[in-house]
C-alpha positions in Angstrom: 83.2 -11.3 -80.2 80.4 -13.8 -79.5 82.8 -16.3 -78.1 84.4 -13.6 -75.9 80.9 -12.6 -74.5 80.2 -16.2 -73.7 83.5 -16.6 -71.8 83.0 -13.4 -70.1 79.5 -14.4 -68.9 80.6 -17.9 -67.9 83.5 -16.3 -65.7 81.0 -13.8 -64.1 78.6 -16.7 -63.3 81.3 -18.9 -61.9 82.5 -15.8 -59.8 79.0 -15.2 -58.4 78.5 -18.8 -57.5 81.8 -19.0 -55.8 81.1 -15.7 -53.9 77.6 -17.4 -52.7 79.3 -20.3 -51.1 78.1 -21.1 -47.5 81.8 -21.2 -46.5 82.5 -17.7 -47.6 81.6 -14.7 -45.5 80.8 -12.0 -48.0 78.0 -9.5 -48.5 76.9 -11.2 -51.6 76.9 -14.7 -50.0 75.1 -13.5 -46.8 72.3 -11.7 -48.6 71.9 -14.6 -51.3 71.4 -17.3 -48.7 69.3 -14.9 -46.4 67.0 -14.1 -49.3 66.8 -17.7 -50.6 66.1 -19.0 -46.9 63.3 -16.4 -46.3 61.5 -16.2 -49.7 61.9 -19.8 -50.9 62.5 -22.4 -48.3 60.9 -20.9 -45.1 58.2 -19.4 -47.1 57.1 -22.9 -48.3 57.7 -24.2 -44.8 55.7 -21.5 -43.1 52.8 -22.0 -45.5 52.8 -25.7 -44.7 53.0 -25.0 -40.9 50.0 -22.5 -41.0 48.1 -24.9 -43.1 48.6 -27.5 -40.2 47.3 -25.0 -37.8 44.2 -24.4 -39.8 43.5 -28.1 -40.0 43.8 -28.3 -36.2 41.4 -25.4 -35.7 38.9 -26.8 -38.1 39.0 -30.3 -36.6 39.2 -29.4 -32.9 35.9 -29.4 -31.2 35.4 -27.8 -27.8 33.5 -29.4 -25.1 31.5 -26.3 -23.9 30.2 -28.3 -20.8 33.8 -28.5 -19.4 36.6 -26.0 -18.6 38.2 -25.2 -21.9 41.9 -25.9 -22.3 43.8 -22.7 -22.9 45.5 -24.1 -26.0 42.8 -25.6 -28.4 44.6 -28.8 -29.2 44.5 -32.5 -27.9 47.7 -34.5 -27.7 47.5 -38.2 -27.7 49.2 -40.2 -25.0 52.0 -42.7 -26.0 51.8 -41.4 -29.5 54.4 -43.0 -31.9 57.2 -40.6 -32.7 57.1 -39.2 -36.2 60.1 -39.7 -38.5 62.8 -37.1 -38.5 64.9 -36.1 -41.6 68.6 -36.4 -42.5 71.1 -34.0 -41.5 74.8 -33.7 -40.8 74.8 -30.9 -38.2 74.2 -32.6 -35.0 72.1 -29.7 -33.7 68.9 -31.3 -32.6 68.7 -33.8 -35.6 68.9 -37.5 -35.9 71.3 -39.0 -38.3 69.4 -41.3 -40.7 70.6 -42.9 -43.9 67.2 -43.6 -45.3 66.6 -41.0 -48.0 63.2 -42.6 -49.1 61.2 -41.2 -46.2 58.6 -38.7 -47.3 56.6 -36.3 -45.2 53.0 -37.3 -44.8 51.6 -34.4 -42.7 51.7 -30.6 -43.0 53.9 -30.3 -39.9 56.3 -32.8 -41.3 56.6 -30.8 -44.6 57.3 -27.8 -42.5 59.9 -29.6 -40.5 61.5 -30.8 -43.8 61.8 -27.2 -45.1 63.3 -26.0 -41.8 65.8 -28.7 -42.0 66.6 -28.0 -45.6 67.1 -24.3 -44.8 69.5 -25.1 -42.1 71.5 -27.8 -44.0 71.6 -25.9 -47.4 71.8 -22.3 -46.4 73.4 -22.3 -42.9 76.7 -20.2 -42.8 78.2 -21.2 -39.6 81.7 -19.8 -40.1 84.2 -19.7 -37.2 81.3 -20.6 -34.8 79.2 -17.7 -35.9 76.0 -18.0 -37.9 76.2 -15.4 -40.8 72.7 -16.2 -42.2 70.3 -14.1 -40.3 67.4 -16.4 -41.2 68.8 -19.5 -39.7 67.2 -18.7 -36.0 63.8 -18.5 -38.0 64.4 -21.9 -39.4 65.2 -23.4 -36.1 62.1 -21.7 -34.5 60.0 -23.3 -37.3 61.7 -26.6 -36.8 60.8 -26.7 -33.0 57.3 -25.5 -33.7 56.7 -28.1 -36.2 58.0 -30.9 -33.7 55.7 -29.5 -31.1 52.6 -30.0 -33.2 53.8 -33.6 -34.1 54.0 -34.3 -30.3 57.7 -34.7 -30.5 58.4 -32.6 -27.4 62.1 -33.6 -26.6 63.4 -32.9 -30.1 61.4 -29.6 -30.2 63.1 -28.4 -26.9 66.5 -29.2 -28.5 65.7 -27.0 -31.3 64.5 -24.1 -29.1 67.5 -24.5 -26.7 69.8 -24.4 -29.8 68.4 -20.9 -30.9 68.6 -19.5 -27.3 72.0 -20.8 -26.7 73.6 -19.7 -30.1 71.4 -16.7 -31.1 70.8 -14.8 -27.9 70.3 -11.5 -29.8 67.9 -12.8 -32.4 64.6 -11.1 -33.2 62.5 -13.9 -32.3 64.3 -15.0 -29.1 61.4 -14.0 -26.9 58.9 -16.0 -29.0 61.4 -19.0 -28.9 61.6 -18.9 -25.2 57.7 -18.9 -24.9 57.7 -22.0 -27.3 60.1 -23.7 -25.1 58.1 -23.0 -22.0 55.0 -24.4 -23.6 56.9 -27.5 -24.7 58.1 -27.9 -21.2 54.6 -27.8 -20.0 53.6 -30.6 -22.2 56.6 -32.5 -20.7 55.2 -31.8 -17.1 58.0 -29.5 -16.2 55.7 -26.7 -15.3 58.2 -25.2 -12.7 60.8 -24.8 -15.4 58.4 -23.2 -17.6 57.2 -20.7 -15.0 60.6 -19.8 -14.0 61.7 -19.0 -17.6 58.4 -16.9 -18.3 58.9 -14.9 -15.2 62.6 -14.3 -16.2 61.4 -13.1 -19.7 58.6 -10.8 -18.2 60.5 -9.3 -15.3 64.1 -9.0 -16.4 63.1 -8.3 -20.2 66.2 -10.0 -21.6 65.8 -9.0 -25.1 67.4 -6.3 -27.1 64.3 -4.1 -26.9 63.7 -2.0 -23.8 60.3 -3.4 -23.4 58.3 -6.5 -24.7 55.6 -5.9 -27.4 52.1 -6.5 -26.3 51.9 -9.6 -28.5 54.8 -11.2 -26.7 53.4 -10.2 -23.3 50.2 -11.9 -24.1 51.9 -15.1 -25.2 54.1 -15.2 -22.2 51.1 -14.7 -19.7 49.0 -17.3 -21.6 52.0 -19.7 -21.3 52.2 -19.0 -17.6 48.4 -19.5 -17.2 48.7 -22.9 -18.9 51.5 -23.8 -16.5 49.5 -22.8 -13.4 46.3 -24.7 -14.7 48.5 -27.7 -15.2 49.7 -27.5 -11.7 46.2 -26.8 -10.3 47.1 -23.4 -9.2 43.8 -21.6 -10.4 44.5 -18.2 -8.4 47.8 -17.8 -10.3 46.1 -18.9 -13.6 43.4 -16.2 -13.1 46.0 -13.6 -12.5 47.8 -14.3 -15.7 44.8 -14.7 -17.7 43.7 -11.2 -16.6 47.1 -9.8 -17.7 47.0 -11.7 -21.0 43.7 -10.3 -21.8 44.5 -6.5 -21.2 45.3 -5.7 -24.9 43.8 -8.6 -27.0 46.3 -8.4 -29.8 45.6 -11.9 -30.8 41.8 -12.0 -31.1 41.2 -15.8 -31.2 43.6 -16.5 -28.3 42.5 -13.5 -26.3 38.7 -14.5 -26.7 39.6 -17.9 -25.5 41.6 -16.7 -22.5 38.5 -14.5 -21.6 36.2 -17.6 -21.8 38.4 -19.6 -19.7 38.8 -16.8 -17.2 35.1 -16.6 -16.9 34.7 -20.2 -16.5 37.1 -20.3 -13.6 35.1 -17.5 -11.9 32.0 -19.7 -12.4 33.6 -22.6 -11.0 34.4 -20.6 -7.8 30.9 -19.4 -7.7 31.9 -15.8 -8.3 29.0 -15.1 -10.5 29.5 -11.4 -10.6 33.2 -11.5 -11.7 32.3 -14.3 -14.3 29.6 -12.1 -15.8 31.8 -9.1 -16.1 34.2 -11.3 -18.1 31.4 -12.9 -20.4 29.8 -9.5 -20.9 33.2 -8.2 -22.1 33.6 -11.2 -24.5 30.1 -11.0 -25.7 30.7 -7.3 -26.6 34.3 -8.1 -28.1 33.4 -7.3 -31.7 36.6 -9.0 -33.3 36.3 -12.1 -31.2 35.5 -15.5 -33.1 31.7 -15.8 -33.1 31.6 -19.2 -31.2 33.1 -17.5 -28.2 30.5 -14.7 -28.2 27.7 -17.0 -28.6 28.8 -19.2 -25.8 29.5 -16.1 -23.6 25.8 -15.2 -23.9 24.9 -18.9 -22.8 27.2 -18.6 -19.9 25.6 -15.3 -18.9 22.2 -17.1 -19.0 23.7 -19.9 -16.7 24.9 -17.4 -14.2 21.7 -15.4 -13.5 21.2 -14.6 -9.9 17.5 -13.2 -9.6 14.1 -13.2 -11.5 14.6 -9.8 -12.8 17.7 -10.6 -14.6 16.2 -13.7 -16.0 13.6 -11.7 -18.0 16.3 -9.7 -19.7 18.4 -12.9 -20.4 15.4 -14.7 -21.8 14.7 -11.9 -24.3 18.4 -12.0 -25.3 18.2 -15.7 -25.9 15.0 -15.4 -27.9 16.7 -12.7 -30.1 19.7 -15.1 -30.6 17.4 -18.0 -31.5 15.6 -15.8 -34.2 19.0 -14.9 -35.8 19.6 -17.3 -38.7 23.4 -17.0 -38.0 22.9 -19.0 -34.8 21.4 -22.1 -36.3 24.5 -24.2 -35.4 23.9 -23.2 -31.8 20.1 -23.7 -31.6 20.3 -26.9 -29.5 22.3 -25.0 -26.7 20.3 -21.8 -27.0 16.9 -23.7 -26.7 18.2 -25.8 -23.9 19.4 -22.8 -21.9 16.1 -21.1 -22.5 14.3 -24.2 -21.2 16.4 -24.2 -18.0 15.5 -20.5 -17.3 11.7 -21.3 -17.8 12.1 -24.3 -15.6 13.7 -22.2 -12.9 10.8 -19.7 -13.3 8.4 -22.6 -12.8 6.9 -22.3 -16.4 7.1 -26.0 -16.9 5.3 -26.3 -20.2 7.4 -23.6 -21.8 10.4 -25.6 -20.5 9.3 -28.7 -22.0 8.6 -27.1 -25.4 12.1 -25.6 -25.5 13.7 -28.9 -24.5 11.8 -30.6 -27.3 13.0 -27.8 -29.7 16.5 -28.3 -28.5 16.3 -32.2 -29.5 14.9 -31.3 -32.9 17.6 -28.8 -33.7 19.4 -29.9 -37.0 23.0 -29.8 -35.4 22.1 -31.1 -31.9 25.1 -32.7 -30.4 24.9 -36.1 -28.5 26.2 -34.7 -25.3 23.8 -31.9 -25.4 21.0 -34.4 -25.9 22.0 -36.3 -22.9 21.5 -33.2 -20.7 18.1 -32.4 -22.4 16.7 -35.9 -22.1 18.1 -36.0 -18.4 16.2 -32.8 -17.6 13.0 -34.0 -19.3 13.4 -37.2 -17.3 13.8 -35.3 -14.1 10.5 -33.1 -14.9 8.6 -36.3 -15.6 9.8 -37.8 -12.4 8.7 -35.0 -10.4 5.3 -35.1 -11.9 5.2 -38.9 -11.2 5.1 -39.8 -14.8 7.5 -42.6 -14.3 7.0 -44.4 -17.6 8.0 -41.1 -19.5 11.0 -40.6 -17.1 12.2 -44.1 -17.7 12.1 -43.5 -21.5 14.1 -40.2 -21.2 16.6 -41.7 -18.9 17.0 -44.6 -21.4 17.7 -42.0 -24.1 20.5 -40.5 -22.1 22.2 -43.9 -21.9 21.6 -44.4 -25.6 23.4 -41.1 -26.5 26.1 -41.0 -23.9 29.6 -42.4 -24.6 31.3 -41.9 -21.2 29.4 -44.4 -19.2 31.9 -44.1 -16.1 31.1 -40.7 -15.1 29.2 -40.2 -11.8 26.3 -38.4 -13.4 25.7 -41.3 -16.0 26.0 -43.9 -13.2 23.4 -41.9 -11.2 21.0 -41.9 -14.2 21.6 -45.5 -14.8 20.6 -46.3 -11.2 17.5 -44.3 -11.6 16.7 -46.1 -14.9 17.1 -49.6 -13.3 14.7 -48.5 -10.4 12.2 -47.3 -12.8 12.4 -50.4 -14.9 11.3 -52.4 -11.9 8.5 -50.0 -11.1 7.3 -50.0 -14.7 7.4 -53.8 -14.8 5.1 -54.0 -11.8 2.7 -51.3 -13.0 2.3 -53.2 -16.3 1.6 -56.3 -14.3 -1.1 -54.5 -12.3 -2.6 -52.9 -15.4 -2.6 -56.0 -17.6 -3.9 -58.5 -14.9 -6.6 -55.9 -13.8 -7.8 -55.7 -17.4 -7.9 -59.5 -17.8 -9.5 -60.1 -14.5 -12.2 -57.5 -15.2 -13.0 -58.8 -18.7 -13.0 -62.5 -17.3 -15.8 -61.5 -14.8 -18.0 -60.1 -17.4 -20.9 -62.0 -18.9 -20.5 -63.6 -22.4 -22.7 -60.8 -23.9 -20.8 -58.1 -22.2 -17.5 -59.6 -23.4 -18.8 -59.6 -27.0 -20.0 -56.0 -26.7 -16.7 -54.9 -25.2 -14.5 -56.4 -27.9 -17.0 -55.4 -30.8 -16.5 -51.8 -29.7 -12.7 -52.3 -29.4 -12.5 -53.7 -33.0 -14.5 -50.8 -34.4 -12.1 -48.3 -32.8 -9.1 -50.2 -34.4 -10.7 -50.2 -37.8 -11.4 -46.4 -37.6 -7.8 -45.8 -36.6 -6.5 -48.0 -39.4 -8.7 -46.4 -41.9 -7.6 -42.9 -40.9 -3.9 -44.0 -41.1 -4.5 -45.6 -44.6 -6.3 -42.4 -45.8 -3.4 -40.3 -44.4 -0.9 -42.4 -46.4 -2.9 -42.1 -49.6 -3.1 -38.4 -49.2 0.7 -38.1 -48.5 1.4 -40.0 -51.8 -1.1 -37.9 -53.7 0.6 -34.7 -52.8 4.0 -36.3 -53.1 4.8 -35.7 -49.5 8.5 -36.5 -48.8 7.3 -38.5 -45.8 5.6 -41.2 -48.0 8.9 -41.8 -49.9 7.4 -41.3 -53.3 7.9 -38.3 -55.5 5.5 -37.5 -58.3 6.8 -37.8 -61.9 5.4 -34.3 -62.5 5.0 -31.7 -59.7 1.2 -31.2 -59.0 0.2 -34.2 -60.9 -3.1 -35.9 -59.7 -2.5 -39.1 -57.7 -4.4 -41.4 -60.1 -2.5 -39.9 -63.1 0.8 -41.0 -61.7 1.4 -44.6 -62.4 4.2 -45.0 -59.9 2.0 -43.6 -57.0 -0.9 -45.7 -58.1 1.0 -49.0 -58.1 2.5 -48.2 -54.7 -0.9 -47.4 -53.3 -2.3 -50.8 -54.6 0.4 -52.8 -53.1 0.0 -50.8 -49.8 -3.9 -51.4 -49.9 -3.4 -55.2 -50.4 -0.8 -55.3 -47.6 -3.3 -53.8 -45.1 -6.6 -55.1 -46.4 -6.0 -58.1 -48.7 -7.9 -58.7 -51.8 -11.4 -57.3 -51.7 -14.3 -56.8 -54.0 -15.7 -53.5 -54.8 -18.9 -53.7 -52.8 -20.5 -52.2 -49.7 -19.0 -53.1 -46.4 -15.8 -54.2 -48.1 -13.8 -53.7 -44.9 -15.3 -56.8 -43.1 -13.0 -59.7 -43.1 -15.7 -62.3 -44.2 -16.1 -60.1 -47.5 -12.6 -61.2 -48.6 -12.8 -62.6 -52.2 -12.9 -66.3 -52.2 -11.0 -66.8 -55.5 -7.5 -65.7 -54.3 -4.7 -68.1 -53.8 -4.4 -70.1 -50.7 -1.2 -68.1 -49.6 -2.9 -64.8 -50.0 -5.9 -66.2 -48.0 -3.6 -67.1 -45.1 -1.8 -63.6 -45.2 -5.1 -61.9 -45.3 -6.3 -63.9 -42.2 -3.2 -63.0 -40.5 -3.5 -59.4 -41.4 -7.1 -59.2 -40.4 -6.9 -61.3 -37.2 -7.1 -58.1 -35.2 -10.5 -57.5 -36.5 -11.7 -61.0 -35.7 -14.0 -61.1 -32.6 -13.1 -64.8 -31.9 -9.4 -63.9 -31.6 -10.1 -61.9 -28.6 -12.8 -64.1 -27.0 -10.7 -67.2 -27.2 -7.8 -65.5 -25.1 -10.1 -64.9 -22.2 -9.2 -67.2 -19.3 -12.1 -69.2 -18.0 -10.5 -71.5 -15.3 -10.8 -70.1 -11.9 -7.3 -71.3 -11.0 -5.9 -69.2 -13.8 -7.9 -66.1 -12.7 -6.8 -66.6 -9.0 -3.1 -66.8 -10.2 -3.5 -63.6 -12.0 -5.1 -61.9 -8.9 -2.2 -63.2 -6.7 0.5 -61.9 -9.2 -1.3 -58.6 -9.3 -1.4 -58.2 -5.6 2.3 -59.1 -5.2 3.0 -56.3 -7.9 0.8 -53.9 -5.9 2.8 -54.7 -2.8 6.1 -54.2 -4.6 4.9 -51.0 -6.0 4.0 -49.7 -2.5 7.5 -50.4 -1.3 9.2 -48.7 -4.3 7.1 -45.6 -4.0 7.6 -45.5 -0.2 11.3 -46.4 0.1 13.0 -45.3 -3.1 10.9 -42.4 -4.7 9.5 -41.0 -1.5 6.1 -40.6 -3.2 3.9 -41.2 -0.3 0.5 -40.7 -2.0 1.2 -43.3 -4.6 2.6 -45.6 -1.9 -0.6 -45.2 0.1 -2.8 -45.8 -3.0 -1.0 -49.1 -3.8 -0.7 -50.3 -0.2 -4.3 -49.5 0.8 -5.6 -51.2 -2.3 -3.5 -54.4 -1.8 -4.6 -54.5 1.8 -8.1 -54.6 0.7 -7.9 -57.3 -2.0 -5.0 -59.3 -0.6 -5.7 -62.9 0.6 -2.2 -64.2 1.0 -1.4 -64.5 4.8 2.3 -63.9 4.1 1.6 -60.3 2.9 -0.7 -59.3 5.8 2.0 -58.4 8.4 4.4 -56.6 5.9 1.4 -54.6 4.4 0.3 -53.4 7.8 3.8 -52.6 9.0 4.5 -50.4 5.9 1.2 -48.7 6.2 1.9 -48.0 9.9 5.3 -46.5 8.9 3.7 -44.5 6.1 1.1 -42.9 8.2 3.6 -42.0 11.0 5.7 -40.3 8.3 2.6 -38.5 7.0 1.6 -37.5 10.6 -1.9 -39.4 10.5 -1.9 -40.7 13.9 -5.4 -42.2 13.8 -4.7 -44.2 10.7 -1.2 -45.3 12.1 -3.0 -46.4 15.2 -5.3 -48.8 13.3 -2.4 -50.7 11.6 -0.5 -50.5 14.9 -3.3 -52.3 16.7 -3.5 -54.9 13.9 0.2 -55.8 14.5 0.0 -55.8 18.2 -3.2 -57.9 18.2 -2.4 -60.4 15.6 1.3 -60.6 15.6 2.4 -59.8 19.2 5.5 -62.0 19.1 7.1 -60.5 16.0 10.1 -58.1 15.9 7.7 -55.5 14.3 5.6 -55.5 17.5 8.7 -55.1 19.6 9.8 -52.0 17.6 6.3 -50.5 18.1 6.3 -51.2 21.8 9.6 -49.6 22.2 9.5 -46.4 20.0 11.3 -44.1 22.5 14.5 -46.1 22.7 17.2 -43.9 21.6 20.2 -45.4 20.0 23.5 -43.4 19.8 25.3 -43.5 16.5 28.7 -44.4 18.3 30.3 -46.4 15.4 32.0 -44.8 12.4 31.4 -46.4 8.9 34.9 -47.8 8.7 34.4 -49.5 12.0 31.1 -50.9 10.8 32.8 -52.4 7.8 35.5 -53.8 10.0 33.0 -55.3 12.2 31.1 -56.8 9.3 34.3 -58.4 8.1 35.1 -60.0 11.2 31.6 -61.5 11.7 31.7 -62.8 8.1 35.0 -64.6 8.8 33.2 -66.0 12.0 30.4 -67.3 9.7 32.9 -68.8 7.4 34.5 -70.7 10.4 31.1 -72.2 11.1 30.8 -70.2 14.5 27.1 -69.5 13.7 26.0 -69.1 17.3 28.8 -66.5 17.9 27.8 -64.7 14.7 24.1 -64.4 15.9 25.1 -63.3 19.4 27.5 -60.4 18.2 25.1 -59.3 15.5 22.3 -58.9 18.1 24.7 -57.0 20.3 26.1 -54.7 17.5 23.0 -53.8 15.7 21.5 -51.4 18.2 24.5 -49.2 17.9 24.1 -48.8 14.1 20.4 -48.1 13.4 21.1 -45.9 10.4 24.1 -47.6 8.8 23.9 -48.6 5.2 25.4 -52.0 6.1 22.5 -52.8 8.3 20.7 -55.1 5.8 23.9 -57.0 5.3 24.2 -57.7 9.1 20.6 -59.0 9.1 21.1 -61.2 6.3 24.3 -62.6 7.6 22.4 -63.3 10.9 19.6 -65.0 9.1 22.1 -67.2 7.2 23.6 -68.2 10.5 20.1 -69.0 11.9 19.6 -71.2 8.9 22.8 -73.2 9.5 21.8 -74.7 12.9 18.2 -73.6 13.9 14.7 -74.6 12.9 13.3 -73.9 9.3 10.6 -71.7 10.9 13.2 -69.5 12.7 15.2 -69.3 9.3 12.0 -68.2 7.4 11.0 -65.7 10.0 14.5 -64.1 9.9 14.3 -63.9 6.1 10.8 -62.5 6.1 11.9 -59.7 8.4 14.6 -58.7 5.9 12.2 -58.8 2.9 9.8 -56.7 4.8 12.1 -54.2 6.6 14.6 -53.7 3.7 12.5 -54.0 0.6 14.2 -53.2 -2.7 17.7 -53.9 -1.4 20.0 -56.5 -2.8 19.8 -58.3 0.6 15.9 -58.3 0.5 16.2 -59.9 -3.0 18.5 -62.5 -1.9 16.1 -63.2 1.1 13.2 -63.5 -1.3 15.0 -66.0 -3.4 15.9 -68.2 -0.4 12.2 -68.0 0.8 11.0 -69.2 -2.7 13.4 -72.1 -2.5 12.2 -73.0 1.0 8.6 -73.1 -0.2 9.4 -75.7 -2.9 
């Protein structure tokens, strides 16, 4: 009986297996392979696919300073094609005999499962697929290849579904994915045509498309129009895609991109309507809501609105949930305060933005730039230079126009700061050198006392930090609350710090004085103690004071040249006429170098003409006309009413300069000078003017006298200060003086 039962069970099993063959079109076979495909192979494949999507979403970082891409993913250019898997269908697969290749990414695992479903459970009998899950497998195959950046094989998979399963449930979604893939392949027109056919003709089995599909189709169309720079059409389809918001994440992103496009077109009201809707969209991902509020702050149009927006930003800052966004919230608050002329409040919020725990590097560049601009407006050029330097330290994209502009500002400020340091340092040295010996001793004695007090305060602060186990000190007490002198670790560290600062001292009155140092210490310790305490030694300072008159005179000359350069920088580059006047007037009083007299008077004359002070301008005009009547500066003053017509376009100026340059190269120096003199009156405001003057001067230097050459170069230095041509002229003049 048992044997009979075994044979019966075996025969039944064989019959079931035979009926489940992929070559046999039976109810059992169709349902068996459909269920196995859906709940085994495709289930695992879809799990791997959605895990890959989560990895992309978690790793992708939006740049909120730029217009967001509609699809949050970045594809690499010239990416190596990922491996494909074995098959024998010839339907979008590559034949490969290497069975040892293993999937390494989630999307490769998803592709592997899709291929397995097609190869092992496909029931293509008489040209008709009997397994109703195979179209799903092909869709998964195409999507997996899309995210591997293998777009052509992905299109093949989508095309196979569309051609062979026109009545499939997922046919509309497949067409949308094919359109997205064509967009990535720069076939936007094909994608647009396909999506319009899908939306207008509704070529599905249903009488109408579900909202979810409509959203996806309009989103794909918006992607295609953005790619083809047709923002008006992109706006239209983003509006249509956000009518229902079935997909919360993509819908919120579409709203944000739509608002950004309106902002780009300076349609602030339309943008604010969109951002308000997004900010109140409860099911939106939080990052879009918080940035919608920030965009609303950027788009304020009047002062009354700014008060409300500032209150909103303050509430957002107080919310602990917004800690990851504090740098952006503080920054935007600072921008609003700056617009309202609350400069100190603006600075405080900029500082808070920099101190935020999660502050991003790009956000820091904007914060440092604004702080630099504020310092620049307040003529705090040293601070402005430091802030611009910080921008350059944190930026990665040095080719952007904004960064190049900041770099130019920083270079200009570097020259200014260098000259200001020269003036300050030389003034101090000259002032001290002119004091009597007793006054010098008193000055440096007072200076040393101040240093000692500051060092003592710093040392005491350090000891206090260690005593209370302050994390800044780098020392933690063995027992919380333990007194400093009961903690051996803190005590030994404190001793080493004391010796490092003060050396080995006896316990006695006035122990801080260097001459009180213990005599019995080793020679090496004595040397290090002397080095450590050199800043407290009066002779160290007195010995550095220059006593030779030639050295002092050299310091004065260098300071005067720096003052003159500062006057030019403030006048020509920064348009700070008050500081320009201070520097030029001062150098005019103290200058003894004949070579600087004419340039100083000329720039003071121009400065007071600009400021509208006719009486002061007349004084310097008379100096030039009386003492330097034959110079070109005098000629310009005597002919102030000559009107030059700007007859020459910039490109014509460049062409003319090239022609003259080639004449110079051909040693036709006389012709160069003649043509430059004829051409210059027609381009008084051209940027290439200094280049023409330098070319003329070089031509003069080739066949005229040395004095004429120097005169031409000096004119460039005086009239075009702080240009490259003026720097070259200075260098040549320095060589001529040697």
